[in-house]
C-alpha positions in Angstrom: 10.0 3.7 27.3 9.7 2.9 23.6 7.3 5.8 22.9 9.7 8.3 24.5 12.6 6.9 22.6 10.7 7.2 19.3 9.5 10.7 19.9 13.0 11.8 20.9 14.3 10.4 17.6 11.6 12.0 15.5 12.2 15.4 17.1 15.9 15.3 17.5 16.2 18.5 15.3 15.9 21.0 18.1 14.9 23.8 15.6 11.7 21.9 14.8 8.6 23.7 15.8 5.0 22.4 16.0 2.0 24.7 15.4 -0.9 24.4 17.8 -3.1 22.6 15.2 -0.3 20.0 14.7 -0.2 19.4 18.4 -4.0 18.9 18.5 -3.8 16.5 15.5 -1.0 14.5 17.1 -2.9 14.0 20.4 -6.2 13.2 18.5 -4.6 10.5 16.3 -2.6 9.0 19.2 -5.9 8.3 20.9 -6.7 6.0 18.0 -10.5 6.3 18.5 -12.1 3.4 16.5 -14.2 4.5 13.5 -13.5 8.1 14.0 -12.4 10.7 11.4 -10.0 13.6 11.6 -9.9 16.2 8.8 -6.9 18.5 9.0 -7.4 21.7 7.0 -4.6 24.1 6.7 -2.8 26.0 4.0 -0.2 24.5 1.6 3.2 24.2 3.4 1.7 24.6 6.8 2.7 21.1 8.0 -0.5 19.0 7.6 1.4 16.0 6.5 3.7 16.1 9.5 0.6 16.4 11.7 -0.5 13.0 10.5 2.8 11.1 10.1 4.4 12.0 13.4 1.7 10.2 15.5 1.3 7.4 12.9 5.0 6.6 13.0 4.8 6.4 16.8 1.9 4.0 16.6 3.5 1.9 13.9 6.6 1.6 16.0 4.4 0.4 18.9 2.8 -2.3 16.8 5.9 -3.7 15.0 6.8 -7.3 15.9 9.8 -9.2 14.6 9.0 -11.6 11.7 5.4 -10.4 11.5 4.4 -8.3 8.5 1.1 -6.6 7.9 0.0 -3.2 6.8 -0.8 -1.0 9.8 -1.4 2.3 7.9 -2.7 2.9 4.4 -1.9 6.2 2.7 -4.1 6.9 -0.3 -3.3 9.6 -2.9 -5.2 10.9 -5.9 -2.0 11.7 -7.8 1.1 9.6 -8.2 3.5 12.6 -8.0 2.1 13.6 -4.6 2.4 10.0 -3.5 6.1 9.9 -4.5 6.8 13.3 -2.7 5.2 12.1 0.5 6.8 8.6 0.3 10.2 10.3 0.1 9.6 12.6 3.0 8.1 9.8 5.2 10.8 7.3 4.3 13.4 9.8 5.4 11.7 10.5 8.7 11.0 6.8 9.4 14.8 6.1 9.1 15.2 8.4 12.1 13.6 5.7 14.2 15.8 2.8 13.1 18.2 2.9 16.0 15.5 3.4 18.7 13.5 0.5 17.4 16.5 -1.8 17.2 17.6 -0.8 20.7 14.1 -1.9 21.8 14.4 -5.3 20.1 12.2 -4.3 17.2 12.9 -4.2 13.5 13.0 -1.0 11.4 9.8 0.4 9.9 9.2 -1.2 6.5 7.6 0.9 3.8 6.1 0.1 0.4 4.5 1.7 -2.7 1.8 0.0 -4.7 1.0 1.9 -7.9 1.7 2.0 -11.6 5.5 2.1 -11.4 5.9 -0.8 -8.9 7.6 -3.7 -10.7 5.9 -7.1 -10.6 9.0 -8.9 -9.5 12.7 -8.8 -9.3 13.7 -9.7 -12.9 15.1 -7.7 -15.8 12.0 -7.7 -18.0 9.6 -6.7 -15.2 11.8 -3.8 -13.9 12.7 -2.7 -17.5 9.0 -2.3 -18.2 8.5 0.0 -15.2 11.8 1.9 -14.7 14.3 3.7 -17.0 17.9 2.7 -17.5 20.6 4.9 -15.9 24.4 4.1 -16.3 23.9 0.4 -16.8 21.4 0.1 -14.0 17.7 0.9 -13.3 16.8 4.3 -12.0 14.3 4.3 -9.1 11.6 6.9 -10.1 10.1 7.1 -6.6 12.5 9.4 -4.8 16.2 10.4 -4.5 18.8 9.5 -2.0 17.6 10.7 1.5 21.2 11.4 2.4 22.7 13.4 -0.5 19.9 13.8 -3.0 21.6 11.7 -5.7 19.8 9.2 -8.0 19.0 5.8 -6.6 19.7 2.8 -8.8 18.8 -0.9 -8.8 21.8 -2.7 -10.2 21.5 -5.6 -12.6 23.5 -7.9 -10.5 21.2 -7.4 -7.5 18.2 -8.0 -9.7 19.8 -11.3 -11.0 20.4 -12.3 -7.4 16.8 -11.4 -6.4 18.1 -8.7 -4.1 15.7 -5.7 -3.6 18.3 -3.1 -2.9 18.9 0.5 -4.0 22.3 2.2 -4.1 23.0 5.9 -4.4 24.8 6.6 -7.7 27.1 9.2 -6.0 30.5 7.7 -5.5 31.0 9.7 -2.3 27.7 8.5 -0.8 27.4 5.1 0.9 23.6 4.9 1.1 22.1 1.5 0.6 18.3 1.0 1.0 17.5 -2.7 1.4 14.5 -5.0 1.9 14.4 -4.2 5.6 13.4 -0.6 4.8 11.6 -0.5 1.5 9.7 -3.1 -0.6 10.4 -2.7 -4.3 8.1 -5.2 -6.1 4.6 -6.4 -6.0 5.5 -10.0 -5.4 7.4 -8.9 -2.3 4.5 -6.7 -1.1 2.3 -9.8 -1.2 4.9 -12.0 0.7 6.0 -9.4 3.3 3.5 -6.6 3.5 5.0 -3.3 4.7 4.1 -1.5 7.8 3.1 1.6 5.8 1.7 1.2 2.3 1.4 4.1 -0.1 -1.1 3.6 -2.9 -3.8 5.3 -5.0 -7.6 5.3 -4.9 -7.5 3.5 -8.3 -5.3 0.7 -7.0 -7.5 0.2 -4.0 -10.5 -0.1 -6.3 -8.7 -2.5 -8.7 -7.2 -4.9 -6.2 -9.8 -5.4 -3.5 -11.0 -8.5 -5.3 -7.5 -9.7 -6.2 -6.8 -12.9 -4.2 -3.0 -12.2 -4.3 -3.0 -8.5 -3.3 -6.2 -7.9 -1.3 -4.5 -8.7 2.0 -2.4 -5.5 1.5 -5.6 -3.7 2.3 -6.4 -5.9 5.3 -9.0 -8.0 3.5 -9.3 -11.7 4.4 -6.9 -11.3 7.4 -7.4 -11.9 11.1 -8.6 -8.9 13.2 -5.1 -8.3 14.6 -3.6 -7.9 11.1 -5.8 -5.2 9.7 -4.9 -1.6 9.0 -5.5 0.7 12.0 -5.2 4.0 10.1 -6.1 5.3 6.6 -5.0 8.6 5.2 -6.8 10.4 2.4 -4.5 13.2 1.2 -5.9 16.1 -0.9 -9.3 15.2 0.3 -10.9 18.1 -1.5 -10.2 16.4 -4.8 -12.9 13.8 -4.0 -15.7 16.0 -5.2 -18.4 15.7 -7.9 -18.7 12.5 -9.8 -15.1 11.4 -9.0 -15.8 12.0 -5.3 -19.0 9.9 -5.4 -17.1 7.1 -7.0 -14.3 7.3 -4.4 -16.8 7.3 -1.6 -18.3 4.1 -2.9 -14.8 2.5 -3.1 -14.1 3.5 0.5 -17.4 2.2 1.7 -16.8 -1.1 -0.1 -13.4 -1.4 1.5 -14.7 -0.5 4.9 -17.5 -3.1 4.6 -15.0 -5.8 3.5 -12.5 -4.9 6.2 -15.2 -5.3 8.9 -12.9 -3.8 11.6 -12.5 -0.5 13.4 -10.2 2.0 11.6 -9.1 5.6 12.3 -9.6 7.9 9.3 -7.6 11.0 8.6 -8.0 13.5 5.7 -5.7 16.4 4.7 -6.8 19.4 2.6 -5.8 23.0 2.0 -9.0 24.2 0.4 -12.0 22.7 2.2 -15.0 24.5 3.6 -17.3 22.6 6.0 -14.6 20.0 6.4 -16.5 17.9 9.0 -19.5 17.5 6.8 -17.5 16.8 3.7 -15.3 14.2 5.3 -18.1 12.5 7.1 -20.0 12.1 3.8 -16.8 10.9 2.0 -15.9 8.1 4.4 -19.4 7.3 5.7 -19.1 8.4 9.3 -21.6 10.3 11.3 -20.6 13.9 11.7 -20.2 13.6 15.5 -17.5 11.0 14.8 -15.5 13.5 12.7 -13.3 16.4 14.1 -11.9 19.2 11.9 -8.6 20.5 13.1 -7.3 23.8 11.6 -5.0 26.6 12.5 -6.5 29.1 14.9 -3.6 31.3 15.9 -0.1 32.0 14.7 1.4 30.9 18.0 3.9 28.1 18.0 5.8 26.3 20.6 9.3 24.8 20.7 9.7 21.1 21.3 11.7 20.7 24.5 
């Protein structure tokens, strides 16, 4: 089945281990309980992010349809550097699913980023305003080549031909990231929304009333084209006045969305995670489950 093929592709590294809390998180999120919340609290470097993205990539793969583009999962970050780090890691992992999806008559997972350094459109002036020059091309500031770690560039000739395509700068590397894998501009985000959208709380607040971009957040769309999942990374940062403002933004979005959604938060430093997350996103505490490490035991994926 598709699900088995996708899981096999995601876990093809036989040295990969899942902690018990990651397993519980995966099972919880795969249930996709409408209007529920899951707050994953574990130390830095423990694998919280993987505990979210493994099941979400599986669900996104299930939902993909050829020639139909809508945002299935929103990932919201309080800091752009964290956004870029997680975009890089998730992009690399999503590429592991390309062959399985194609073999099952589906297209690859399409990802996009909507924040300050996303160019408006594919023209020289727009990209020059957002990205720096590197060897006669534009250097992508989001992440490095997933294959060799080299710089990724957007060549002038591709921009002039309206091609959203990144090339690795290393001569020995043949990596090309095209429009079937990553959306580079805001105009393309509006035309062909990605399956996974990485954005910031600030961008969500600014663009909910924007006629051109509000559909990226599921607003004004039919019920079958609304986001199913929303991630709030570093949930502990939404405290105090900033937290109250973020909570209002999230409630506004949820009201405008008017559809069931599965919430997930990640934090390394939260006490009383269930209460905190329920107040942040506006869910009753019985709808929120906190998942955290309980033992040091791990199991090997077979």
